[in-house]
C-alpha positions in Angstrom: -39.3 54.9 -51.8 -39.6 52.5 -48.9 -41.5 53.7 -45.8 -39.0 52.5 -43.1 -41.5 52.8 -40.4 -44.3 50.8 -41.9 -41.8 48.0 -43.0 -40.5 47.8 -39.6 -44.1 47.5 -38.2 -44.9 44.7 -40.7 -41.6 42.9 -39.8 -42.5 42.9 -36.1 -45.9 41.7 -36.9 -44.6 38.9 -38.9 -42.2 38.1 -36.2 -45.0 37.7 -33.8 -47.1 35.7 -36.4 -43.8 33.3 -36.9 -43.7 32.8 -32.9 -47.5 32.0 -32.9 -47.6 29.3 -35.5 -44.3 27.6 -34.9 -46.0 25.4 -32.1 -48.7 24.5 -34.5 -46.3 22.6 -36.9 -45.7 19.6 -34.3 -43.4 21.9 -32.5 -41.7 22.9 -35.6 -39.7 19.5 -34.9 -40.1 18.5 -38.6 -37.6 19.5 -41.4 -40.3 21.4 -43.4 -41.3 23.4 -40.2 -37.9 24.4 -39.1 -36.8 25.3 -42.8 -39.7 27.6 -42.8 -38.7 29.1 -39.5 -35.3 29.7 -41.0 -36.5 31.3 -44.2 -38.8 33.5 -42.0 -36.0 34.6 -39.6 -33.5 35.1 -42.2 -35.8 37.2 -44.4 -36.7 39.5 -41.4 -33.0 40.0 -40.4 -31.9 40.5 -44.1 -34.7 43.0 -44.5 -33.7 44.8 -41.2 -30.1 45.1 -42.3 -31.2 46.5 -46.0 -33.5 49.1 -44.1 -30.8 50.2 -41.8 -27.2 49.9 -43.1 -25.8 51.0 -39.8 -27.9 48.4 -37.7 -25.0 46.1 -37.1 -22.8 48.8 -36.1 -25.6 49.9 -33.6 -26.1 46.4 -32.3 -22.4 45.9 -31.9 -22.2 49.1 -29.8 -24.9 48.3 -27.6 -24.9 44.5 -27.4 -21.1 43.9 -27.9 -20.8 41.0 -25.5 -23.7 39.2 -26.8 -22.5 39.4 -30.3 -19.2 38.0 -29.4 -20.5 35.0 -27.5 -22.9 34.2 -30.6 -20.0 34.4 -33.1 -17.8 32.3 -30.9 -20.6 29.7 -30.5 -21.2 29.6 -34.2 -17.5 29.6 -35.2 -17.0 26.7 -32.7 -19.6 24.7 -34.6 -17.9 25.3 -37.8 -14.7 23.6 -36.5 -16.4 20.3 -36.7 -18.0 21.2 -40.0 -15.5 22.7 -42.2 -13.5 20.1 -44.4 -9.8 19.7 -43.2 -6.9 17.5 -44.8 -7.0 13.9 -44.0 -3.7 13.9 -42.1 -4.9 16.8 -39.8 -8.1 14.9 -39.0 -6.4 11.8 -38.4 -4.1 13.5 -35.9 -6.8 15.1 -34.2 -9.7 12.5 -34.3 -8.6 9.2 -35.4 -11.8 7.7 -34.2 -13.4 9.7 -37.0 -11.2 8.0 -39.5 -12.0 4.6 -38.1 -15.6 5.3 -38.2 -15.5 6.3 -42.0 -13.2 3.3 -42.7 -15.8 1.0 -41.2 -18.6 2.5 -43.2 -16.4 2.1 -46.3 -15.9 -1.5 -45.6 -12.0 -1.0 -45.4 -11.7 1.0 -48.5 -9.0 3.1 -47.2 -8.0 4.8 -50.5 -11.4 6.4 -51.0 -11.3 7.9 -47.4 -7.6 9.1 -47.5 -8.0 10.8 -50.7 -10.7 13.1 -49.3 -10.8 16.1 -47.1 -12.7 15.2 -44.1 -14.8 17.0 -41.5 -14.5 16.3 -37.6 -18.1 15.7 -37.0 -19.2 12.3 -37.1 -22.5 13.3 -39.0 -21.6 16.4 -41.2 -25.6 16.4 -42.5 -26.8 16.7 -39.0 -24.2 19.1 -37.9 -25.0 21.3 -40.8 -28.7 21.3 -39.9 -27.9 22.1 -36.3 -25.4 24.9 -37.4 -28.3 26.6 -39.5 -30.9 26.2 -36.7 -28.2 28.0 -34.3 -27.7 30.7 -37.2 -31.4 31.3 -37.2 -31.8 31.5 -33.3 -29.1 34.0 -33.5 -31.0 36.1 -36.1 -34.0 35.8 -33.7 -32.2 36.9 -30.7 -31.1 40.2 -32.5 -34.3 40.6 -34.3 -35.9 40.8 -31.0 -33.4 43.2 -29.5 -34.0 45.3 -32.6 -37.6 45.2 -33.3 -39.0 45.3 -29.5 -37.8 48.7 -28.8 -41.0 50.3 -26.9 -43.3 49.7 -24.2 -46.0 48.9 -26.6 -44.1 46.1 -28.6 -43.0 44.7 -25.2 -46.6 44.4 -24.2 -47.5 42.9 -27.6 -44.8 40.4 -27.5 -45.8 39.1 -24.1 -49.5 38.9 -25.3 -48.8 36.9 -28.5 -46.5 34.2 -26.4 -49.4 34.1 -23.9 -51.9 33.6 -26.6 -49.8 30.8 -28.2 -49.8 29.1 -25.0 -53.5 29.5 -24.3 -54.5 28.4 -27.7 -52.3 25.1 -27.1 -53.7 24.6 -23.8 -57.2 24.7 -25.0 -56.6 22.5 -28.0 -54.7 20.0 -25.9 -57.3 19.8 -23.4 -60.4 19.6 -25.7 -58.6 16.9 -27.5 -58.4 14.6 -24.5 -61.8 15.7 -23.2 -63.6 15.2 -26.4 -62.7 11.6 -26.6 -61.5 11.6 -30.2 -58.8 9.0 -31.4 -57.0 11.1 -33.8 -55.9 14.8 -33.8 -57.9 17.1 -36.4 -54.8 18.5 -38.2 -52.0 16.0 -38.4 -54.1 12.9 -37.7 -51.8 11.8 -34.7 -53.1 9.4 -32.0 -54.8 11.1 -29.3 -54.6 9.4 -25.7 -55.6 10.5 -22.1 -52.4 12.6 -22.0 -52.7 16.1 -23.5 -49.9 17.1 -26.1 -51.6 19.7 -28.1 -50.0 20.2 -31.6 -46.9 18.3 -30.2 -46.0 14.8 -30.4 -44.0 14.4 -27.2 -45.8 15.6 -23.9 -42.8 16.9 -22.2 -42.1 19.2 -25.0 -45.7 20.4 -24.8 -45.3 20.8 -21.0 -42.2 22.9 -21.5 -43.9 25.0 -24.1 -46.7 25.8 -21.7 -44.3 26.6 -19.0 -42.5 29.2 -21.0 -46.0 30.7 -22.1 -47.2 30.8 -18.6 -44.0 32.7 -17.6 -44.9 35.3 -20.3 -48.5 35.5 -19.0 -47.6 35.9 -15.4 -45.0 38.6 -16.3 -47.7 40.4 -18.2 -50.2 40.3 -15.3 -47.2 41.6 -13.0 -46.7 44.3 -15.5 -50.4 45.3 -15.3 -50.6 45.5 -11.5 -51.0 48.9 -10.0 -48.3 50.3 -7.9 -50.2 52.6 -5.3 -51.4 50.8 -2.4 -52.4 53.9 -0.5 -55.8 54.5 -1.9 -59.1 54.5 -0.6 -61.8 51.8 -0.3 -63.7 53.5 -2.9 -60.8 53.6 -5.3 -60.0 49.9 -4.7 -63.6 49.0 -5.4 -63.3 50.9 -8.6 -60.0 49.2 -9.8 -61.7 45.8 -8.7 -64.7 46.4 -11.2 -62.3 47.7 -13.8 -60.3 44.6 -13.4 -63.3 42.5 -14.1 -64.1 44.6 -17.3 -60.6 44.4 -18.7 -58.5 42.1 -20.6 -56.8 41.1 -17.5 -59.6 38.7 -16.6 -59.1 36.8 -19.8 -55.3 36.6 -18.9 -56.1 35.4 -15.5 -58.5 32.7 -17.2 -55.9 31.9 -19.7 -53.4 31.1 -17.0 -56.0 28.8 -15.2 -56.5 26.9 -18.5 -52.7 26.7 -19.2 -52.2 25.1 -15.9 -55.0 22.8 -16.4 -53.4 21.7 -19.6 -49.9 21.4 -18.1 -51.3 19.0 -15.3 -53.2 17.0 -18.1 -49.9 16.5 -19.9 -48.7 14.4 -17.0 -45.2 15.6 -17.3 -43.4 15.3 -14.1 -40.7 17.5 -14.7 -42.8 19.9 -16.8 -45.0 20.7 -13.8 -42.4 20.6 -11.2 -40.2 22.9 -13.2 -43.2 25.4 -13.5 -44.2 25.3 -9.9 -40.5 25.5 -8.7 -39.6 28.4 -11.1 -42.6 30.3 -10.3 -42.1 29.9 -6.5 -38.5 31.2 -6.8 -39.1 34.0 -9.1 -42.2 35.2 -7.1 -40.0 35.1 -4.0 -37.3 37.2 -5.8 -40.1 39.7 -6.6 -41.2 39.7 -3.0 -37.8 40.6 -1.9 -36.8 43.2 -4.6 -40.0 44.9 -5.9 -40.3 48.0 -4.0 -42.7 49.2 -2.7 -44.4 46.0 -1.7 -47.8 45.7 -3.4 -50.9 44.0 -2.1 -51.9 43.1 -5.5 -48.5 41.3 -6.4 -49.0 39.1 -3.2 -52.8 38.6 -3.9 -52.0 37.4 -7.5 -49.7 34.6 -6.3 -51.9 33.4 -3.3 -54.8 33.3 -5.8 -52.4 31.1 -8.1 -51.7 28.8 -5.3 -55.4 28.4 -4.2 -57.2 28.5 -7.4 -54.9 27.1 -9.9 -52.9 24.5 -8.1 -55.1 23.5 -5.1 -58.7 23.7 -6.5 -58.7 23.6 -10.4 -55.6 21.3 -11.0 -56.9 18.8 -8.5 -59.9 18.3 -10.8 -57.9 17.6 -13.9 -55.2 15.2 -12.7 -53.0 16.7 -10.2 -53.1 13.5 -8.0 -52.0 11.5 -11.0 -49.0 13.6 -11.6 -48.1 13.4 -7.8 -48.3 9.6 -7.9 -46.2 9.6 -11.2 -43.5 11.5 -9.0 -43.7 9.4 -6.1 -43.6 6.2 -8.1 -40.5 7.2 -10.1 -38.1 4.4 -9.7 -34.5 4.8 -11.1 -34.4 0.9 -11.2 -37.2 1.3 -13.7 -36.0 4.4 -15.5 -33.2 3.9 -18.1 -32.6 7.7 -18.6 -30.0 7.7 -15.8 -28.2 4.7 -17.3 -28.2 6.8 -20.6 -26.2 9.5 -18.9 -23.9 7.0 -17.2 -23.1 5.6 -20.4 -22.7 8.8 -22.3 -20.3 10.3 -19.7 -17.2 8.5 -21.5 -18.0 10.4 -24.5 -17.6 13.5 -22.7 -14.1 12.4 -21.5 -13.2 11.5 -25.1 -14.8 14.2 -27.2 -15.2 17.0 -24.5 -13.0 19.6 -25.9 -14.1 20.1 -29.5 -17.2 18.0 -29.4 -18.6 15.3 -31.9 -20.5 18.1 -33.9 -24.1 19.3 -33.6 -26.9 16.8 -33.7 -24.5 13.9 -33.6 -25.5 12.3 -30.3 -27.7 9.4 -31.7 -24.6 8.6 -34.1 -21.9 8.3 -31.3 -23.9 7.1 -28.4 -24.4 3.6 -29.6 -20.6 2.9 -29.3 -21.0 3.2 -25.5 -24.5 2.0 -25.1 -24.8 -0.9 -22.6 -26.8 -4.0 -23.2 -29.2 -3.4 -20.5 -30.6 -0.4 -22.4 -32.9 -2.0 -25.2 -34.4 1.4 -26.5 -33.1 3.6 -29.1 -32.1 7.0 -27.6 -31.5 10.0 -30.1 -31.0 12.3 -27.2 -29.3 12.2 -23.8 -32.4 13.2 -21.8 -30.0 15.9 -20.3 -29.2 18.9 -22.3 -26.2 20.0 -20.4 -24.5 16.7 -21.2 -25.7 16.5 -24.7 -24.6 20.1 -25.5 -21.2 19.3 -23.9 -20.7 16.2 -26.1 -21.9 17.6 -29.3 -20.4 21.3 -29.0 -17.6 20.3 -26.6 -17.3 21.9 -23.1 -16.3 25.2 -24.7 -19.4 25.6 -26.7 -21.7 24.5 -23.9 -19.9 27.1 -21.7 -20.4 29.8 -24.2 -24.1 29.0 -24.3 -24.4 28.9 -20.6 -22.6 32.3 -20.3 -25.0 34.0 -22.8 -28.0 32.8 -20.8 -26.5 34.0 -17.4 -25.7 37.4 -18.9 -29.4 37.8 -20.3 -30.6 36.6 -16.6 -28.2 39.1 -15.0 -29.8 42.0 -16.9 -33.1 40.6 -16.1 -32.2 40.5 -12.3 -31.0 44.0 -12.5 -34.3 45.2 -14.0 -36.1 43.4 -11.1 -33.9 45.3 -8.5 -33.6 48.7 -10.2 -36.6 49.3 -12.4 -39.6 51.0 -11.0 -41.8 50.9 -14.0 -44.0 47.6 -13.9 -43.7 46.6 -17.5 -39.7 46.0 -17.5 -40.4 44.4 -14.1 -42.9 42.0 -15.4 -40.8 41.3 -18.6 -37.7 40.7 -16.4 -39.9 38.3 -14.2 -41.0 36.3 -17.3 -37.5 36.0 -18.5 -36.2 34.8 -14.9 -39.0 32.4 -14.5 -38.5 30.8 -18.0 -34.9 30.6 -17.5 -35.2 28.7 -14.1 -37.9 26.5 -15.6 -35.9 25.5 -18.7 -32.8 24.9 -16.5 -34.7 22.6 -14.5 -36.3 20.7 -17.1 -33.3 20.3 -19.3 -31.6 18.2 -16.5 -33.8 15.4 -17.2 -35.0 15.9 -20.7 -34.5 17.7 -23.9 -36.9 20.4 -24.4 -34.4 22.7 -26.5 -34.8 20.1 -29.3 -38.0 21.5 -30.4 -37.4 24.5 -32.3 -40.8 26.1 -31.3 -39.7 25.8 -27.5 -36.1 27.1 -28.3 -37.3 30.1 -30.3 -39.9 31.2 -27.5 -37.2 30.9 -25.1 -34.6 32.9 -27.2 -37.3 35.7 -27.3 -37.7 35.5 -23.7 -33.9 35.6 -23.1 -33.7 38.7 -25.3 -36.5 40.5 -23.3 -34.5 39.8 -20.4 -31.5 41.3 -22.0 -33.2 44.3 -22.9 -35.5 44.8 -19.8 -32.8 46.5 -17.8 -32.4 49.5 -20.3 -35.3 49.6 -22.5 -37.1 53.1 -22.4 -40.8 53.5 -21.5 -41.1 56.7 -23.0 -42.5 59.4 -20.7 -43.8 57.0 -18.1 -40.3 55.7 -17.6 -38.6 56.1 -14.2 -35.7 54.3 -12.7 
């Protein structure tokens, strides 16, 4: 007979292991890496359903709105993938028929005799759909398995540890002066990228992990400020002998690596998101904690003003100051892609098809090949349609709403810190997504999905006997 409790513990451990190794495989931005991710998540989800036959009903009862939104988003993608009669496709999307005829060199009979999909690249849309399905599994796996204070802490610790490892690896690669990375033999320059290829994906990952690490530190802060000097001294000594010191050092290392990535929006998104979320905490955390204020003052002085300045903060500032839209082509890509939104904005062109449809509208002044729009809002609206993008936005907003409720109403520091991590990650991702494509790296998306799930459950998760609202 299967021991359900032990199996569930194993699945939770396997989930954490999956989250840790995903960024190691080039950000899981390779077919073999995201295929392994999908197999892991589908296996965990399938095993959970087999262990508890009433799990789906329990999830639907507790998280009905989230389930409905995920189902709508997945079903909306299928509209572009499922084969339809030629006459229907020709009526709905004649451009798709014209595109196929041009590919078949005018062989109209071969095209008209088949059932067609609305997507401009069915293969890429299939890949995107299964990624989305895996992310859906991950979201509800997190809601199912992270069901106690202990597991909540472990999740924040593992995400933070993944970021610290990446920060150390990325910084040492640059400082050591090696020409090629040790694992995948990728070229190493003066810019830190860790096990990623693209520096902005690396910076975005560090921003997400920093959110989790800061959230964990907030969850570990003492609430009682009315203690004697002797008690405060005892706590100070205890702090320096505890794992909180390791977390504090880890945060410094991640900030250093973030600065060394030279990512303009990666750094800006982190500092802006941290400032906004810290302000929210200062407003809503009751009673006000001296340790909370001290934490962020120390981050401002030590991490940003002192340490970061030694590892290239001035270079990042110079890149921001020297940013010139006349030299940048990203804004021109967005301008060129806007007609796609007007033409295909309702249903979308199909997941993963931006690189297929964009050349039709690419201006001659842009000489580079762009497989992404460098704006996730625009790309998602083009590929999934305005409806699909709106459903995704609504999902994120609902998770953030739960997290804000936890910040305002929960008195236990752990759900507070968890909600802080979720809100900070969401603000940072929202900012970064406006000028880049961080969600195209599966490792980043997976971590972000878990942080969203933590925000969704932070409002109501029980802290056991220590729980108090």
